[in-house]
C-alpha positions as CSV (number, residue, x, y, z in Angstrom):
1,M,16.7,-6.9,-12.1
2,V,13.1,-6.7,-10.7
3,N,14.3,-5.2,-7.4
4,F,16.5,-2.7,-9.3
5,F,13.6,-1.3,-11.3
6,A,11.0,-1.6,-8.5
7,F,12.5,0.2,-5.6
8,H,13.7,3.8,-5.3
9,P,14.1,4.7,-1.6
10,D,14.7,8.3,-0.5
11,D,16.9,8.7,2.5
12,T,17.3,12.5,2.2
13,Y,14.0,13.5,3.7
14,I,13.9,12.2,7.3
15,L,12.0,14.0,10.0
16,P,12.9,13.9,13.7
17,S,10.3,12.5,16.0
18,E,9.5,16.0,17.4
19,A,8.6,17.3,14.0
20,L,5.8,14.7,13.4
21,P,2.1,15.8,13.6
22,P,0.4,15.6,17.0
23,G,-0.8,12.1,17.8
24,T,1.9,10.5,15.6
25,E,4.2,7.9,17.1
26,E,7.3,6.3,15.6
27,I,7.3,2.5,16.1
28,S,9.9,-0.1,15.5
29,F,9.3,-3.8,15.1
30,E,11.2,-6.8,13.7
31,A,10.5,-8.9,10.6
32,E,10.9,-12.6,10.7
33,D,14.4,-12.4,9.2
34,G,15.5,-10.0,12.0
35,V,15.4,-6.8,10.0
36,R,14.1,-3.8,12.1
37,I,11.2,-2.0,10.4
38,Q,9.9,1.5,11.1
39,A,6.3,2.6,11.0
40,L,4.3,5.6,12.0
41,H,1.1,5.2,14.1
42,L,-1.3,8.0,13.7
43,H,-3.6,7.5,16.7
44,N,-7.4,8.1,16.4
45,P,-8.9,7.6,19.8
46,S,-12.4,8.0,18.4
47,S,-12.1,5.0,16.1
48,D,-11.9,1.3,16.7
49,T,-10.5,0.6,13.2
50,I,-7.0,1.0,11.9
51,T,-5.7,1.1,8.3
52,I,-2.3,-0.4,7.5
53,F,-0.8,1.7,4.7
54,F,1.8,0.6,2.2
55,H,3.2,3.4,0.1
56,G,4.6,3.6,-3.4
57,N,8.1,2.7,-4.6
58,A,9.8,6.2,-4.4
59,G,10.3,8.5,-1.5
60,N,9.5,7.3,2.0
61,I,6.8,7.5,4.6
62,Y,7.6,11.1,5.6
63,R,6.6,12.3,2.2
64,R,3.1,10.9,2.6
65,L,2.2,12.5,6.0
66,N,-0.5,14.6,4.4
67,D,-2.2,11.5,3.1
68,Y,-2.0,9.7,6.4
69,R,-3.5,12.7,8.2
70,R,-6.3,13.0,5.7
71,L,-7.0,9.3,6.1
72,R,-7.1,9.7,9.8
73,R,-9.7,12.5,9.5
74,L,-11.9,10.0,7.7
75,G,-12.3,8.1,10.9
76,T,-9.6,5.5,11.2
77,G,-6.3,5.1,12.9
78,V,-3.3,4.8,10.5
79,F,-0.3,2.5,10.7
80,A,2.1,3.6,7.9
81,V,4.9,1.1,7.1
82,S,8.3,2.0,5.9
83,Y,9.8,-0.9,3.8
84,R,13.2,-2.2,4.5
85,G,15.8,0.2,3.1
86,Y,13.4,3.1,3.3
87,A,13.6,6.0,5.8
88,K,14.8,4.5,9.2
89,S,14.1,0.9,8.4
90,Q,17.1,-1.4,8.2
91,G,18.1,-3.6,5.2
92,S,17.6,-3.4,1.5
93,P,14.3,-3.6,-0.4
94,S,13.3,-6.7,-2.3
95,E,10.0,-8.3,-3.2
96,A,10.4,-11.1,-0.7
97,G,11.6,-8.6,1.9
98,I,8.7,-6.2,1.7
99,Y,6.2,-9.1,2.0
100,R,8.0,-10.0,5.2
101,D,7.6,-6.4,6.3
102,G,3.9,-6.5,5.6
103,K,3.5,-9.7,7.6
104,A,5.4,-8.2,10.5
105,A,3.3,-5.1,10.5
106,F,0.1,-7.1,10.6
107,D,1.4,-9.2,13.5
108,H,2.3,-6.0,15.3
109,V,-1.1,-4.4,14.8
110,T,-3.0,-7.6,15.9
111,K,-0.8,-9.1,18.6
112,V,0.8,-6.0,20.1
113,M,-1.7,-3.3,19.5
114,G,-4.7,-5.6,19.9
115,Y,-6.7,-4.9,16.8
116,P,-8.8,-7.9,15.6
117,A,-8.6,-8.6,11.8
118,P,-12.2,-7.5,11.1
119,R,-11.3,-4.0,12.4
120,I,-8.3,-3.7,10.1
121,F,-8.2,-2.1,6.6
122,I,-5.2,-2.7,4.3
123,F,-4.3,0.1,1.9
124,G,-1.7,-0.3,-0.9
125,R,-0.7,2.3,-3.5
126,S,1.3,1.5,-6.6
127,I,4.1,-0.9,-5.5
128,G,2.4,-0.9,-2.2
129,S,-0.5,-2.7,-3.8
130,T,1.7,-5.8,-4.1
131,V,2.4,-6.0,-0.3
132,A,-1.3,-5.2,0.5
133,T,-2.6,-7.9,-1.8
134,D,-0.1,-10.5,-0.7
135,L,-0.9,-9.7,3.0
136,A,-4.7,-9.6,2.5
137,Q,-4.9,-13.2,1.1
138,D,-7.3,-15.5,3.1
139,K,-7.7,-12.9,5.9
140,D,-11.1,-11.8,7.4
141,I,-10.1,-8.1,7.4
142,A,-12.5,-5.2,7.1
143,G,-11.4,-4.4,3.5
144,L,-8.7,-3.9,1.0
145,I,-8.0,-0.5,-0.8
146,L,-5.8,-0.6,-3.9
147,V,-4.8,2.6,-5.6
148,S,-3.2,2.3,-9.0
149,P,-2.2,-1.4,-8.6
150,L,-0.1,-3.2,-11.1
151,S,-1.2,-6.7,-12.3
152,S,2.3,-8.3,-12.4
153,A,5.9,-7.5,-12.9
154,R,5.7,-9.1,-16.4
155,D,2.9,-6.7,-17.4
156,Q,4.8,-3.7,-15.9
157,A,8.0,-4.6,-17.8
158,S,6.0,-4.5,-21.1
159,V,4.5,-1.1,-20.2
160,M,8.0,0.3,-19.4
161,G,9.3,-0.8,-22.9
162,L,11.2,-3.7,-21.4
163,G,9.1,-6.5,-23.0
164,F,12.3,-8.2,-24.0
165,A,13.0,-8.7,-20.3
166,A,9.5,-9.7,-19.3
167,P,10.3,-13.5,-19.3
168,L,13.0,-12.8,-16.7
169,T,10.6,-11.4,-14.2
170,G,9.1,-14.8,-13.4
171,N,6.1,-14.7,-11.2
172,A,7.1,-11.4,-9.4
173,F,4.4,-9.2,-8.0
174,E,1.5,-11.4,-9.2
175,N,-1.4,-9.2,-7.9
176,A,-3.9,-10.5,-10.4
177,K,-3.2,-14.1,-9.3
178,K,-3.1,-13.4,-5.6
179,I,-6.3,-11.3,-5.5
180,K,-8.3,-14.4,-6.2
181,R,-7.6,-15.5,-2.6
182,L,-9.1,-12.3,-1.2
183,K,-12.1,-12.9,1.1
184,A,-12.7,-9.2,2.1
185,P,-14.4,-6.4,0.3
186,L,-12.2,-4.6,-2.3
187,V,-12.1,-1.1,-3.8
188,V,-9.7,-0.3,-6.7
189,I,-9.1,3.4,-7.6
190,H,-7.3,4.3,-10.8
191,G,-6.7,7.3,-12.9
192,T,-7.7,7.1,-16.6
193,R,-4.4,8.9,-17.6
194,D,-2.0,6.9,-15.5
195,R,1.1,6.5,-17.8
196,I,3.2,4.6,-15.2
197,I,0.7,1.9,-14.3
198,P,-2.1,2.1,-16.9
199,I,-5.7,1.6,-15.8
200,G,-5.9,-1.6,-17.7
201,M,-3.7,-3.2,-15.1
202,G,-6.0,-2.1,-12.3
203,R,-8.9,-3.5,-14.3
204,N,-7.1,-6.8,-14.5
205,V,-6.7,-7.0,-10.8
206,F,-10.2,-6.0,-10.2
207,D,-11.6,-8.5,-12.7
208,A,-9.7,-11.4,-11.1
209,A,-11.2,-10.7,-7.6
210,T,-14.1,-12.8,-6.5
211,S,-15.0,-11.0,-3.3
212,Q,-17.4,-8.0,-3.0
213,K,-15.7,-5.4,-5.1
214,Y,-16.0,-1.8,-6.4
215,F,-13.9,-0.1,-9.2
216,H,-13.7,3.6,-9.4
217,E,-11.8,5.4,-12.2
218,I,-11.0,9.0,-11.9
219,E,-11.3,10.7,-15.2
220,G,-8.1,12.7,-16.2
221,A,-6.0,11.6,-13.2
222,G,-2.5,10.3,-13.6
223,H,-0.4,8.2,-11.3
224,N,0.8,10.8,-8.7
225,D,-1.9,13.4,-8.6
226,L,-4.9,11.4,-7.3
227,S,-4.8,12.4,-3.6
228,N,-4.1,16.1,-4.3
229,R,-5.3,17.4,-7.7
230,F,-8.3,15.1,-7.6
231,A,-8.6,15.1,-3.8
232,A,-12.4,15.6,-3.5
233,E,-13.3,12.6,-5.6
234,Y,-10.5,10.4,-4.4
235,W,-11.0,10.9,-0.6
236,T,-14.8,10.6,-1.0
237,V,-14.5,7.1,-2.5
238,I,-12.2,6.0,0.3
239,S,-14.4,7.6,3.0
240,D,-17.5,5.7,1.6
241,F,-15.5,2.4,1.6
242,L,-14.4,2.9,5.1
243,K,-18.0,3.5,6.3
């Protein structure tokens, strides 16, 4: 039930490799259970850092290309991960599966691409915050960026009017619990008018963290307009954190 409500992949908008922005490479690697996962690497030769990016639950990585390019312009390479069942990745999405995808992505960036953990930022938006938080636990990374994070599947079920089903979610997507094991600096960005994942959930995740942390609320912003309608404020916060 959790997986049914959590994941909505889009396989209708797939770009061929030749249509990708300059300096963008399609990469394929294998998760520990044998599923082939796709990623986009936006090279930044002038930077010695890279940001592993985990997107939201709908669409796919191709629909976020503008965000990846904007992030690269802030002075970091970008490694955007396509979850299993999304875009050109194999398999079907599940909570356990996307955590495996996150681990495989981190292993590829460190062991194949050669980035040390202290030069890696992890970025998670919406459902991507669950992969990012799970992956960042106990790691000496450069920092964790969470945009509109949920606190748990139980809390999300209540927000969606599915409170009767909340007990069935078990311990799924326990961001507020896992964030306690974060050692790296944290920034949480959330819109005050987010009706999909209300700002209170972002606050719960932030309050549970014990590492160096910053919370930035964007007045009037919803769930899907942070990086465009409120671009100036949103990208300034991220730029400052990367610096």
